[in-house]
Phi, psi and omega in degrees: 000144180300147186300313183297313182295318180298314180296323179296313180293324177297319179295319180299317184294340182268358184289148172224152179302140177278146176286142178245123179265111179279135176301328181196157176290338181256121179300326181298340180287336184228001179299126179074014183294339179255022182239134175276070185272192184297323179296315180294318179299319181296327180282324190258344183257149168301150187301318182293326178291317179301314180297322181294319180292316179298320178298321178296318180296318186279331184252347180083006178281160181285148172282125183297139184298335183292341179252357184293332176298320179290322176297313181298318180297319179296316181296319180295316180300315179298314184293318182290328175296336178264011173094011182286140177245342184227167173224160178209149167275115184265119185222173188236082180292177185278025171276341185096346177252189177255165182223152180200145173231119188271136174235141178285150177293331189284150172223137179286139175260317177199188180304128177059020179227121179231164178218146175280125183225138172203103186251183184298323179296320180289331177288311191285321187210142173222165178240085183281359184066277176052044187291341182270357176287154184302135179223352176063029178089002179293328177215156178272157180300325181284348174261089197278348190290121170222142186242144170251140182228135186302135173253097184297338184287347177242119189290150175293157183211169183244129170239119183064242179246024184238132173279121182254126183246111179299133184218163167270166181229119184229161178279173178301328182266006172097358179285150179288135177238018186218184178269333188287317185298312176297325178298313180300321179292320179294321178295323177294321180295314181289328175301307182298313184294318182290325177298317181298318179292324180297340180296339174294335190242325185207110182290346182280349181282119177232006179207132175235128185247126173282131180247155181218130169237109182266155174238121187255116175263149182197162173249151170247140174221142179301140185298327179294318177292323179302310183286347175274358178242096180303331179290321176296318181298318188271322187244346183084359178220163177270118180277343175229162176145118180282143179302131181287164179302322176240123177246248179248013187302322183282346182053031182280346178277331186297121180059018179281181177298132182285126178306146190297320179296317178294322180296320178297318176301313182298320181297315179291323176302315181294322177300311182295323177295315182298321177302326182267010176074017178271111189280060180292120187245329189242141172215144177192164172289139172267186188292315184285149176302137180063022174251140185221172179215145170227153183209141178261175166288146183297152180220173171305140194301316181298315179293320180298321178297313178302318181294324178291320176298319177297316182303315183297324177291316180295321179304315181295316181297314183290321181300319180299323179294335181258017179060034174243162161236139179272130176257110180260358179302145182295337182211071182290335181230134177286145173086356175231173182307142167272183182242134177240182177223087184296128180255108179267112189245140175207179179231133179234147181262166176294346178270004176087018181259131170276115186291346178253021176242123179301152181252203185255358183228159175304323180296314180293328179284333173294322176295316177304311181298325179300311181284326178297309182290323178294326176294316178298317179297321179298316179295321178299315184289329187232038180301319181295323178292319177298319177298321181295333183290346180242015183275095180227161179301318181293317181292335177299326177287332192267317190300133175090013181211150174047059174073002171277145180293160179286171179284350177280123179280123175216167181240130175253130179235353180091157186294325184291314179289332174299319177297320179297313180294323177297322179296317178298316180298320184282323192266338186257126177269134181285340189258359180215162179290155178290138172283166179299320180294318180296317178300314182296313182296316181295316181293324175297321182293310183288340176293342181271000186305313179302321179294321179296318183284339183301320181252019181275106183259011180302138175208136181228103182286348181267000181270131179287335183221101190238139173276129186235041172107309178213021182194164170257136181251113176272096189277348189273357180293136182283155186292334179272351191292152165280120182304337185301326183297309179294321181293325177297316180294310183300312183291327178292313183290326177291321177300312180299318181294320179295324176296315179297321180298313181296322177298316181294317181293314182298328178296318178292320179297320180295339179268004174110356178289146171289157186304308182298320178299315181297316180297314181297320181297314181292320179297319178299314180301318180294321178301316180293314185293330184257010187300325185291342180280344182274131180213129185253356188266201183277111181291347180272343187289148176297332180298323180293324178301317180290316181295318180299320178297318178296328179282348183088016178271135186275144174244087184259101184273339181269127181300313180300324179286329176294336181278353181302330183300335182291348178271350185286142181299320183295331179286318176299318179294323177301306183296321181289325180294329179263002178057040180263312178220141171280167178301320181293319179295322179295316177300320180297318180293324175299313180298317181296317180297320178293316179298319179297317179299309181302314182298315181294316180293324177297316179297314180299320179297316179295319179297318179300315179296316180298310181297319182295309187281323186262346182240307188284307184299315178301321178294319179297320179294318179299317180292323177299320178297324176298316179295319180298316178296325177296317179296319178300320178295318178296323179295321179294327182279311188265346179087167185301325187282327190248350189292330183296329178292315181285338183252020185303311182294319180297319180295321177296318179295319178299317179295314181295319178298317178300317180299313182292322177298318179296316179299316183295310185292318181294315183285331174296321178290316177300321178296319179296319179297319178297319179301314182297320179295312185293325181299340181268357178292153192279320188254154178297324181294316178300314183297314182297314182292324178290324175297321180292317186273329189247334180264312183304324179302333178291335182304311183291322180297310182293317182299319182302316180288321177298316181293328175293319179296326179303325179279345185261320184287145177311128183304324182289343180265341186296128190280339188252138171307136184271168181302322181297334178273320180292323187270335190241357173279135185265000000 
């Protein structure tokens, strides 16, 4: 066995679960202890300052600069009492990860005299430069100014000995350079639009909050095996690896007993999450071996996004302590489930009503149907934009296989709600007012919605956008993604759709229709117009591909091509109408996404070439030489006439190894030549699309031969840990 692989497996066999020290048996004793939340603010701030900050959080108004010094002093006192020595503006650039630059609290006053300082200016705004972070041409590298600005709606928290302050990240000229700023704008847009629509039903509604409950899937792999796989280290996925004899076919891992080492990791992860106020409640085994999932209770969307970004960072830190590495790639192993990040989205009012949850009266259910149908209509109108929000290199490997939804955007609502919408379509005339009988029948029908949903067990794992009782679940989001991207799109398109709905209803009312008649007429029209986006069947079936094409729904499997929608005028107008992104910011994000795709595929291509030429082929040649010497020995024993009979299998293996070596070396070189050609193309779009069309096809060709060699070469000589070791070692 190769030295590296042998040592890695030897290390795995010696592992034992790590002990986890709980701060207390009761989570309530330490939940949020590292968060400068409302309780902490109330303790450390003067009452008038506390009220001003809370008002800012609840209404979205700015915190006046005259009180920011007091806010900063309170925050510093709290943090230093907990041992903090530094602070940082914590932000989410367009890399997909988080960023931070730490500054010490102390400042020198004179020789040998320093003081701890953190004032309002340092809290509200900093200039981290960060000129090398993605900007899509908004600024040049030599123009280093980029600013971070405090987001009061997301509380500060402590990691290690550093006070982390959630912020937005903008350019010198004010353009967004992060995920948070557009999300905040989209949340504001949907709040305003939803409040206006709610006035038809409840005048007391003056605030609508978008909520998010994410589900995070991930794999664990022993750190020794991880470092023995250069492809995992560099790309987060295995570019080679033959399917093991046993994979996930038995589904015996799904919801099974959690292995003790993994359980110890999860327990410590949950402790660290609880300290940071992340309400992680659920953990379980997923379908694939060594795949797991965790999920929190839903929260306000902006906070939920911050918490998910934090979680991914904490997972990595805690996993290392337990001799694990977390694999968040959407498809780390071929032939088994990939990992997603299901985004469960809904809207809630200041009066405590979930707008996507049916009520107890026809009136409350009419409101439910209004938001339910408008959401479906929004997805219908902007399906391509929703698809673009999940267009990443990793998700390109995942979509459409092993329980991941297909690349075709459709909406699943279940058979019972389908009947309700069909009833609305059949019974309500768009051209005349409702009769008394029609009103009674329709209201009786929609009044039964809670009863219908109570026993509605419909579930469709192949649907990318599914209604699940009181929320929509966007299942197609990739496991590495920042939830903010998908949440920005969903809230923006729903805001635009609600504005259009109110305009349409008000127009009918101005022409003399009663309010309920006008609402039913517009909803009926929307049900008819968006019908083709609804699909209740198997998203994996070939029949759906044909049907989707007949419906005019696109199946865009390539990430760069899925991003084409960002060039459309109507998309720029959408974002500008909701004041979420300017045309320039949208163009920059398109450019960044294309560059990211090109870079990731280029890295994967280089890793494949390196492993193939420097690791796999030399081992295959060494084993081939062993076979050749064996054949020579048989020839010496049996003679020229008879040795071929006794060496038949060896000769076939020698021939097959030669064939695969030739395929690997020739295609690795062809792939390298294509990379060099494409790298010289002028535009980001050309490069990304050419990498997708001309470089990626070599991946499967080379991998097929490498994986065949894995089954042929002596197991003790194979240099890389195999799938049976990566997936099944505990």
